[in-house]
C-alpha positions as CSV (number, residue, x, y, z in Angstrom):
1,M,-0.3,-0.4,0.1
2,G,1.1,3.6,-0.4
3,D,2.1,4.1,2.9
4,Q,4.2,0.4,3.0
5,L,7.3,1.7,0.7
6,S,9.8,-0.4,2.7
7,P,11.9,-2.9,2.3
8,K,11.7,-4.1,5.5
9,L,7.8,-4.9,4.8
10,S,6.7,-8.0,6.6
11,A,5.0,-9.3,3.4
12,L,8.1,-8.8,1.4
13,G,10.2,-10.6,4.2
14,G,9.5,-14.0,2.8
15,A,8.8,-13.4,-0.8
16,D,10.7,-15.3,-3.5
17,K,11.4,-13.6,-6.6
18,A,11.2,-16.4,-8.8
19,R,7.8,-17.3,-7.6
20,D,6.0,-14.4,-6.1
21,T,4.6,-11.4,-7.6
22,I,4.2,-8.1,-5.9
23,F,0.7,-6.4,-6.4
24,M,0.6,-2.4,-5.9
25,C,-2.5,-0.6,-7.1
26,E,-3.9,3.2,-7.4
27,V,-7.1,3.6,-6.4
28,A,-9.7,6.6,-6.8
29,A,-11.5,5.6,-3.3
30,E,-8.5,6.1,-1.6
31,A,-7.9,9.7,-3.1
32,T,-11.7,10.8,-2.1
33,Y,-12.9,9.3,1.1
34,V,-11.4,12.5,2.1
35,K,-10.4,15.0,-0.6
36,H,-6.5,15.0,0.1
37,H,-4.4,17.7,-0.9
38,K,-3.0,17.7,-4.4
39,K,0.6,17.4,-3.1
40,K,-0.5,14.6,-0.9
41,M,-2.1,12.5,-3.3
42,A,0.9,13.0,-6.0
43,L,3.3,12.2,-3.2
44,I,2.0,8.9,-2.3
45,F,1.1,8.0,-6.1
46,A,4.6,9.2,-7.2
47,A,6.5,7.1,-4.4
48,M,4.4,4.0,-4.8
49,R,5.7,4.3,-8.6
50,A,9.1,4.8,-7.7
51,F,9.3,2.1,-5.2
52,A,7.4,-0.4,-8.0
53,D,10.4,0.6,-10.0
54,G,13.0,0.1,-7.6
55,L,11.4,-3.5,-6.7
56,R,11.6,-4.2,-10.5
57,A,15.1,-3.1,-10.8
58,Q,15.9,-5.6,-8.1
59,G,14.5,-8.5,-10.3
60,W,10.9,-8.3,-8.7
61,Q,7.7,-8.9,-10.9
62,V,5.3,-6.1,-10.0
63,D,1.7,-6.3,-10.9
64,Y,1.2,-2.5,-10.9
65,V,-2.4,-1.2,-11.6
66,T,-2.4,2.7,-12.5
67,L,-5.2,5.2,-11.5
68,D,-5.8,5.8,-15.3
69,D,-6.0,2.1,-16.2
70,P,-9.1,2.0,-17.7
71,D,-10.2,-1.2,-16.2
72,N,-9.4,-0.2,-12.6
73,G,-12.2,-0.6,-10.3
74,G,-11.5,2.2,-8.4
75,S,-11.3,0.4,-4.9
76,F,-8.8,-1.9,-3.1
77,D,-11.5,-4.0,-2.8
78,T,-12.1,-4.5,-6.6
79,E,-8.3,-4.2,-7.6
80,V,-7.5,-7.4,-5.2
81,A,-10.2,-9.1,-6.8
82,R,-9.2,-8.6,-10.2
83,A,-5.4,-9.4,-9.4
84,V,-6.7,-12.8,-7.8
85,A,-8.7,-13.8,-10.6
86,R,-5.8,-12.6,-13.2
87,R,-2.8,-14.2,-11.2
88,R,-4.8,-17.2,-9.7
89,P,-2.4,-17.4,-6.9
90,A,-2.1,-20.0,-4.0
91,A,-2.1,-17.4,-1.1
92,L,-2.4,-13.3,-0.9
93,I,0.2,-12.2,1.5
94,T,-0.4,-9.0,3.0
95,T,0.7,-6.5,5.9
96,K,-1.7,-5.1,8.0
97,A,-3.0,-1.6,7.0
98,S,-2.2,1.5,8.9
99,E,-5.8,2.9,9.1
100,Y,-8.5,0.8,10.9
101,R,-11.0,1.0,7.8
102,V,-8.7,-0.3,5.4
103,L,-7.4,-3.4,8.1
104,Q,-11.4,-3.9,8.0
105,M,-11.2,-4.6,4.1
106,Q,-8.4,-6.9,4.4
107,R,-10.0,-8.6,7.0
108,A,-13.0,-9.3,4.6
109,W,-10.5,-10.6,2.0
110,C,-9.9,-13.8,4.1
111,E,-13.9,-14.8,3.3
112,S,-14.3,-13.1,-0.1
113,L,-11.2,-14.1,-2.0
114,A,-10.5,-17.3,-4.0
115,C,-7.3,-17.9,-2.1
116,T,-5.6,-18.4,1.2
117,V,-5.2,-14.7,2.9
118,H,-1.9,-14.1,5.3
119,L,-2.3,-10.8,7.2
120,L,1.0,-9.9,8.8
121,E,1.9,-7.7,11.6
122,D,3.2,-4.4,10.5
123,D,6.7,-4.7,12.4
124,R,8.3,-1.6,10.8
125,F,7.3,0.6,14.0
126,I,9.7,0.7,17.4
127,C,6.7,-0.4,19.5
128,S,4.3,-3.5,18.6
129,T,0.5,-3.2,19.4
130,A,1.4,-6.0,21.8
131,R,3.9,-4.1,23.7
132,F,2.0,-0.9,23.6
133,N,-1.2,-3.0,25.5
134,A,1.0,-4.3,27.8
135,W,2.3,-1.1,29.0
136,A,-1.0,0.2,29.0
137,D,-2.3,-2.7,30.9
138,D,0.3,-2.7,33.4
139,G,-1.9,-0.9,36.2
140,R,-2.1,2.5,34.6
141,K,-4.6,4.8,36.0
142,Q,-3.3,7.5,33.0
143,L,-1.9,6.6,29.7
144,R,0.5,9.7,29.4
145,M,3.2,9.4,26.8
146,E,6.1,10.6,29.2
147,F,6.3,7.4,31.4
148,F,5.4,5.2,27.7
149,Y,8.4,7.5,26.2
150,R,10.7,6.7,29.3
151,D,9.6,3.2,29.0
152,M,10.8,2.9,25.0
153,R,14.4,4.9,26.1
154,R,15.3,2.0,28.4
155,F,13.6,-0.5,25.7
156,T,15.9,0.9,22.5
157,G,18.8,2.4,24.8
158,L,18.4,5.5,23.0
159,L,19.7,8.5,24.9
160,M,20.7,6.1,28.0
161,D,23.9,5.9,30.2
162,G,23.2,2.4,31.5
163,D,19.9,2.6,33.2
164,Q,19.8,6.4,33.4
165,P,19.2,9.1,31.0
166,V,22.0,10.8,29.4
167,G,22.3,14.2,31.3
168,G,20.3,13.0,34.3
169,Q,16.8,14.0,32.9
170,W,14.6,12.4,30.7
171,N,13.1,15.7,29.0
172,F,14.5,18.7,28.0
173,D,11.1,20.2,26.7
174,H,11.8,23.5,29.1
175,D,14.8,24.2,26.6
176,N,13.2,24.0,23.6
177,R,10.4,26.7,23.8
178,K,12.1,29.9,22.7
179,P,10.3,32.4,20.2
180,A,12.4,32.9,17.1
181,K,15.0,36.4,17.5
182,A,16.0,38.7,15.3
183,G,18.9,37.9,13.4
184,L,18.4,34.2,12.9
185,S,19.4,32.5,9.3
186,F,17.7,29.4,8.2
187,P,18.6,26.9,6.2
188,K,17.4,26.3,2.6
189,V,14.6,23.3,2.5
190,K,15.9,20.3,0.6
191,R,14.2,20.1,-2.7
192,F,13.9,17.6,-5.2
193,P,13.2,18.2,-8.6
194,P,10.0,16.0,-10.3
195,S,11.6,13.1,-12.4
196,A,9.6,12.0,-15.8
197,S,7.7,9.7,-13.7
198,T,6.8,12.2,-11.0
199,Q,5.9,14.9,-13.8
200,A,3.5,12.1,-14.9
201,V,1.7,11.7,-11.7
202,L,1.2,15.8,-11.4
203,G,-0.4,15.7,-14.3
204,L,-2.9,12.7,-13.5
205,V,-3.6,14.5,-10.2
206,A,-4.1,17.9,-12.1
207,S,-6.6,16.3,-14.4
208,R,-8.4,13.9,-12.5
209,F,-8.8,15.8,-9.1
210,P,-8.9,19.7,-10.0
211,D,-11.3,20.5,-7.5
212,H,-9.2,19.2,-4.3
213,F,-7.8,21.4,-1.9
214,G,-4.2,22.8,-2.3
215,D,-1.3,23.8,-4.8
216,L,-0.1,21.0,-6.7
217,E,3.1,22.6,-8.1
218,P,5.7,23.7,-7.1
219,F,6.2,20.1,-6.0
220,W,9.4,19.4,-4.2
221,F,9.1,15.9,-2.1
222,G,11.3,13.3,-2.7
223,V,10.0,10.1,-3.4
224,T,12.3,7.6,-2.8
225,A,13.8,6.0,0.1
226,H,17.6,7.6,-1.2
227,D,15.7,11.1,-1.3
228,A,14.3,10.4,2.3
229,Q,17.4,9.6,3.6
230,A,18.9,12.9,1.7
231,S,16.4,14.8,3.5
232,L,17.4,13.4,6.8
233,D,20.8,14.1,6.3
234,H,20.4,17.7,5.3
235,F,18.2,18.2,8.2
236,I,21.3,17.0,10.8
237,D,23.7,18.6,9.2
238,Y,22.1,22.0,8.7
239,A,19.3,22.5,11.0
240,L,19.1,19.9,13.9
241,P,21.7,21.8,16.5
242,Q,19.1,25.0,16.3
243,F,15.8,22.7,16.2
244,G,15.4,22.1,19.9
245,D,15.6,25.9,20.3
246,Y,13.1,26.8,18.1
247,Q,10.8,24.2,17.2
248,D,7.6,26.1,18.7
249,A,8.4,29.3,17.1
250,M,6.1,30.5,14.2
251,L,7.5,33.2,11.7
252,K,5.1,34.7,8.8
253,D,7.6,34.4,6.3
254,Q,9.5,31.3,7.2
255,K,7.8,27.9,6.5
256,F,10.3,25.7,7.3
257,L,12.5,26.9,10.3
258,Y,14.7,24.9,11.8
259,H,12.0,21.5,11.1
260,S,13.1,18.1,9.6
261,L,10.6,18.1,6.9
262,I,11.3,14.1,6.9
263,S,7.4,13.0,8.7
264,F,6.1,12.5,5.1
265,Y,8.9,10.0,4.4
266,L,8.7,8.1,7.5
267,N,4.8,7.7,7.3
268,L,5.3,6.4,3.6
269,G,7.9,4.2,5.1
270,L,11.0,5.7,3.1
271,L,12.6,6.2,6.2
272,D,12.9,3.8,9.3
273,P,12.3,5.3,12.8
274,L,14.7,3.7,14.8
275,D,17.6,4.1,12.1
276,T,16.6,7.9,12.0
277,C,16.3,8.3,16.0
278,R,20.0,6.4,16.1
279,A,21.1,8.7,13.2
280,V,20.6,11.8,15.5
281,E,21.6,10.3,18.7
282,A,25.0,9.7,16.7
283,A,25.1,13.4,15.8
284,W,24.9,14.2,19.1
285,R,27.4,12.3,20.8
286,A,29.7,13.5,17.9
287,G,29.2,17.0,19.7
288,H,27.4,18.0,16.6
289,C,24.1,19.5,18.2
290,P,23.1,20.2,22.0
291,L,21.6,17.6,24.2
292,A,18.2,19.4,24.0
293,A,17.8,19.2,20.4
294,A,18.6,15.3,20.1
295,E,16.1,14.7,22.9
296,G,13.5,16.8,21.7
297,F,13.8,15.1,18.2
298,I,13.8,11.6,19.0
299,R,10.9,12.1,21.6
300,Q,8.6,13.3,18.8
301,I,9.2,9.9,17.1
302,L,10.2,7.3,19.8
303,G,7.6,8.7,22.3
304,W,5.1,10.9,20.5
305,R,4.9,8.8,17.0
306,E,4.8,5.5,18.5
307,Y,2.4,6.7,21.6
308,V,-0.5,8.0,19.2
309,R,-0.1,4.5,17.0
310,G,-1.1,2.5,20.2
311,L,-3.3,4.5,21.3
312,Y,-5.0,4.6,18.1
313,W,-5.0,0.7,18.0
314,R,-6.2,0.4,21.2
315,E,-9.4,2.9,21.2
316,M,-10.6,2.2,17.6
317,P,-13.1,2.3,16.3
318,D,-15.1,4.3,19.1
319,Y,-12.3,6.9,19.0
320,A,-13.2,8.4,16.1
321,A,-16.5,9.4,17.1
322,A,-15.2,11.3,20.5
323,N,-16.7,14.5,21.5
324,A,-16.5,14.6,25.2
325,L,-17.0,18.7,25.2
326,N,-20.1,18.1,22.6
327,A,-18.5,20.5,20.2
328,Q,-21.5,21.2,17.6
329,R,-20.4,23.9,15.1
330,H,-19.5,23.1,11.7
331,L,-16.1,23.5,10.4
332,P,-15.8,27.2,9.1
333,D,-15.5,27.9,5.3
334,F,-11.8,29.6,5.8
335,Y,-10.3,26.5,6.7
336,W,-10.3,25.9,3.1
337,T,-9.8,29.3,1.9
338,G,-7.6,31.3,4.6
339,D,-10.0,34.0,3.9
340,T,-9.9,35.5,7.6
341,D,-8.6,38.8,9.3
342,M,-6.7,36.7,11.9
343,T,-3.1,36.7,10.7
344,C,-2.3,33.6,12.6
345,L,-4.8,31.4,11.1
346,K,-4.6,33.0,7.5
347,S,-0.9,32.5,7.3
348,A,-1.2,28.8,8.7
349,I,-3.8,27.7,6.5
350,T,-2.3,29.6,3.5
351,Q,0.9,27.2,4.1
352,T,-1.1,24.3,4.4
353,K,-2.7,25.5,0.9
354,E,0.6,25.9,-0.6
355,E,2.8,23.0,0.9
356,A,0.5,20.5,2.3
357,Y,2.7,21.4,5.5
358,A,2.6,23.1,9.0
359,H,4.5,22.4,11.8
360,H,3.3,21.0,14.7
361,I,2.6,24.0,16.8
362,Q,1.0,25.9,13.7
363,R,-1.8,23.0,13.9
364,L,-1.9,22.8,17.6
365,M,-1.7,26.3,18.7
366,V,-3.3,28.0,15.7
367,T,-5.9,26.1,13.8
368,G,-6.6,23.5,16.4
369,N,-6.8,25.7,19.4
370,F,-9.0,28.1,17.3
371,A,-11.1,24.8,16.5
372,L,-11.3,24.1,20.5
373,L,-12.2,27.4,21.5
374,A,-14.8,27.9,19.0
375,G,-16.5,24.4,19.7
376,I,-15.8,23.2,16.0
377,K,-16.8,19.2,15.8
378,P,-13.9,17.1,16.3
379,D,-14.7,14.9,13.4
380,E,-14.9,17.7,10.7
381,V,-11.7,19.1,12.3
382,H,-10.3,15.4,11.9
383,E,-11.1,15.0,8.3
384,W,-9.9,18.5,7.3
385,Y,-6.4,17.7,9.0
386,L,-6.4,14.2,7.5
387,A,-7.3,15.9,4.0
388,V,-4.6,18.4,4.1
389,Y,-1.5,17.4,5.3
390,A,1.0,15.5,3.2
391,D,1.8,13.7,6.4
392,A,-1.5,12.7,7.6
393,F,-2.4,9.1,8.0
394,E,-5.4,8.5,10.3
395,W,-3.5,6.5,12.9
396,V,-1.2,9.4,13.7
397,E,-3.5,12.3,12.6
398,M,-6.6,11.3,14.4
399,P,-5.3,10.6,18.1
400,N,-3.5,14.3,17.6
401,T,-6.4,15.8,16.7
402,I,-9.3,14.3,19.0
403,G,-7.1,13.9,21.8
404,M,-4.2,16.1,21.6
405,S,-6.1,19.3,19.7
406,Q,-9.5,19.0,20.7
407,F,-9.6,17.0,23.8
408,A,-12.5,15.3,22.1
409,D,-11.5,12.0,24.2
410,G,-12.1,13.7,27.7
411,G,-8.2,13.6,28.8
412,L,-7.2,10.3,27.7
413,L,-4.4,11.1,25.6
414,A,-3.7,15.0,27.2
415,S,-3.9,16.1,30.8
416,K,-5.8,19.1,29.7
417,P,-6.7,20.8,26.7
418,Y,-4.2,22.9,24.8
419,A,-6.1,26.2,24.7
420,S,-4.6,29.3,25.3
421,S,-5.3,32.9,24.4
422,G,-3.6,35.3,21.9
423,A,-0.9,35.7,24.3
424,Y,1.1,32.5,23.3
425,I,0.5,33.0,19.9
426,D,1.9,37.1,20.3
427,R,5.1,35.2,22.5
428,M,5.7,32.8,19.8
429,S,5.3,34.4,16.6
430,D,5.2,37.7,14.6
431,Y,1.9,37.1,13.5
432,C,0.0,39.8,16.0
433,A,1.9,42.7,14.7
434,G,-0.3,44.3,12.0
435,C,-2.7,41.9,12.2
436,H,-6.5,43.5,12.1
437,Y,-7.2,42.5,15.5
438,N,-5.3,44.0,18.7
439,V,-4.0,40.9,20.6
440,K,-3.7,43.3,24.0
441,E,-7.6,44.1,23.8
442,K,-9.8,41.6,25.6
443,S,-12.9,42.4,24.2
444,G,-15.0,44.6,21.4
445,S,-14.6,44.4,17.9
446,K,-10.9,45.0,17.7
447,A,-9.7,42.7,20.4
448,C,-8.2,39.2,19.1
449,P,-10.8,36.7,19.3
450,F,-8.4,34.0,20.8
451,N,-8.8,36.6,23.9
452,Y,-12.6,36.5,24.6
453,L,-13.2,32.7,22.9
454,Y,-10.7,31.6,25.5
455,W,-12.6,32.6,28.6
456,D,-15.7,31.6,26.6
457,F,-14.5,28.2,26.3
458,L,-13.5,27.8,30.2
459,V,-17.0,29.3,31.3
460,R,-18.5,26.8,28.7
461,H,-17.0,23.9,30.2
462,R,-17.0,24.8,33.6
463,E,-18.7,21.6,35.0
464,K,-16.2,19.2,33.3
465,L,-12.8,21.4,33.6
466,A,-12.9,23.3,36.7
467,N,-11.6,20.3,38.8
468,N,-8.7,19.7,36.6
469,P,-5.6,20.8,38.6
470,R,-4.0,22.3,35.6
471,M,-7.0,24.7,34.8
472,A,-7.9,25.8,38.3
473,M,-5.8,28.9,38.1
474,M,-7.2,29.9,35.0
475,Y,-10.7,29.6,36.7
476,R,-9.7,31.6,39.5
477,T,-8.4,34.1,37.5
478,F,-11.8,34.3,35.7
479,D,-13.5,34.7,38.9
480,K,-11.4,37.4,39.9
481,M,-12.5,39.6,37.1
482,E,-14.8,42.7,37.6
483,P,-18.0,41.5,36.4
484,S,-18.3,44.0,34.0
485,K,-15.1,42.5,31.9
486,Q,-16.5,38.9,32.4
487,K,-19.5,40.4,30.7
488,A,-17.6,42.2,28.1
489,V,-15.6,39.0,27.1
490,L,-18.6,36.8,26.9
491,E,-20.8,39.1,25.1
492,S,-17.7,39.3,22.7
493,A,-17.5,35.9,22.2
494,R,-21.5,35.3,21.6
495,V,-21.2,38.1,18.7
496,F,-18.3,36.7,17.2
497,L,-19.5,33.1,17.2
498,G,-23.0,34.2,16.1
499,A,-21.4,35.5,12.8
500,L,-19.1,32.8,12.6
501,G,-20.0,30.6,9.2
502,S,-21.0,27.2,9.6
503,V,-21.6,26.0,6.3
504,Y,-19.2,23.0,5.7
505,P,-18.1,23.4,2.0
506,A,-17.9,21.0,-0.9
507,F,-14.1,20.7,-1.1
């Protein structure tokens, strides 16, 4: 499948070039079950074709069905059934899909296909689902990532000194939250000119999906394991030393700052997560970067990426419908157009449209924070994130959206809602300077909407959140406000939310 582009895939492990055929297919159903960003579709199809070419060069027989094949039935079910009828194999060997919906299809093949079906575990992750469940079932009241991360450090030995973490502490996050300062210079992005094969994919996507969100070109993603490794090497050489300091910073004119831009490649299978962590650890041990930078990067992969995958498979299928805060407002249309006077949202959404990428703080504390404060339906927020980002596959995107961003799981993943006023965005970015709204004002037509929406959010959900020890101080702050100020901020929120567009556009 399109996110299984790895020679380490379990379905390839026991295959025989003299006997077996590798089957791959591009299908319209997977491109349209949400209307994915044009760049995202082009990346996946181009990487699939490049991977198939690599297999052929190694002597494999590859049966590859392109999207524009006139006989293509448009779904995994139809194309796998056609391949079985065409090849008449003794067995179909497939690695479990990364998405619950597709795994159910695979399980159904065991009954519907005229051959034996072997459904294998996807062992390309550092933590198996069995290991995660064993950790989660070990008498824990809460499934906090930090404790999972420590367990994984011990398990892998990454950044360990015997049984203790190097540097004497597990987490250096407090060192990694600096706003970008004046005078910084940022490394150039590693870009790859599209090959002839990729150019053909760009033409195909442009013609078949003209109404999908996002700009298709310029297209700069790599599509091979060699490209992915070059991107990782480029990050380590030029960006890793300052990645830690500024990983939460946001700048209007700097889309990528010191970020690695490898999540696409990890999630497609073009990079191995453990090898990636070891490469960064080796850079630190060689004195190339600060420990805080290496630890912060490794935590995102070894900790967070593995953790959300384990949580996804543990909680599905019910997790998809979680809505603990009963958010009922539809996603505003400016999430698709960027047409808003809020500079922070306009910048993050415009960048998303152009690049199919925004970094984690733009996602969490700008677009996600607004959706949380405004009470947007979490399933619509989830569908938007899944559609618009090139690295978004449901196993990693859904827990980040439903749990981390929207607190829709009621605190299973996060210990508190990631809600903030405009002050956080002002501190971590240059978005507020020159914005139509004034981040210093708390109410009224010129006030930053994040300010009054923050207090309105707390008031709306007081019954559920007031006893949260990490939220209690903010409720005390609100209670100490003059009644006139309380009334003003809540009235400002009422007016703003009443005028907020609620039509879910047909993108």
